[in-house]
N, C-alpha and C positions, 0 to 999 in steps of 0.2 A: 581545479575547474569545475564549475557547478553541473549538476547533472540534469539533463533535460526532462521534463515531463514524460515525453514518449519514451523513454529510456526506462524509467519507473514503471509506466504501464507494461512495458515488454515484459521486464522481469517478473511481476506481479501476475501477468496473465501465462507466463512460461509455466508458473506454477501452478496456478489455479485457472485452466483453460476457460472455465465457465464462468469465470468471476465478472461481475459488473464492477469497473474500476472508474472512478471520477477524480480528477485531479484539478487541484487549483493552486496556482502560484500566488501566493498572498502578498508578495511586495513587488513582484514583477523582476525579482534580481536572480530568478534559476537556484534560490539557494535555501528558499523558506515555502514548503507546500503543505497544504492540507489534501489528504487522501481520503476517499470512501472505498471500502472495498466489501462487496456482497458476494460469497461464495458459498457453496454447497459443503465445501470442505470443513466449515466453520460449524456444522450443526452438531450439537452436543458439546462444543469446546465453550471454555469460559471466555471471557474477553481478554484476560492475560494469555491465554493460550492462542486465541487470534492473533492477537498483535506480535507474539512471538513467531507463529508461521510466516506473518509477512515480513518481518525483520530478516527471518532464515531466506526467504526469497531475494531479499535484496543483497543478499550475499557479503554481508559485512560492511555495506558502503555506508551505512548510517553513521553519523560523526564524521566521515571522510568526505567523500563526494557529494553526498547527501548531507547536509549542515541540520536542518530542521524540517520534519514531517509530523505535523498534527493528524494522527491516525482515528479513523472510525471505522469500525469492523463489525459487520452482522453475516448471520445467515438468512438466507432468503425467504419469506414468508409465503404463506399460500393463501393469499387475498383473492 
């Protein structure tokens, strides 16, 4: 069964309460998402480390319930 965007956001927000999370269902099938996460926890982390942190927050659902996730991460900027 596909994972709902709201569940993805919930899992990410549980791990990063201050995060700005934007999710787009790329095909309308609940199986292919694009996700942008901006979180303070990413400060000083490489892009790979940031992605690993998000995958950890998803609790092993990648490749199972969650088939495809195009992920963009960053730390907040002080503009």
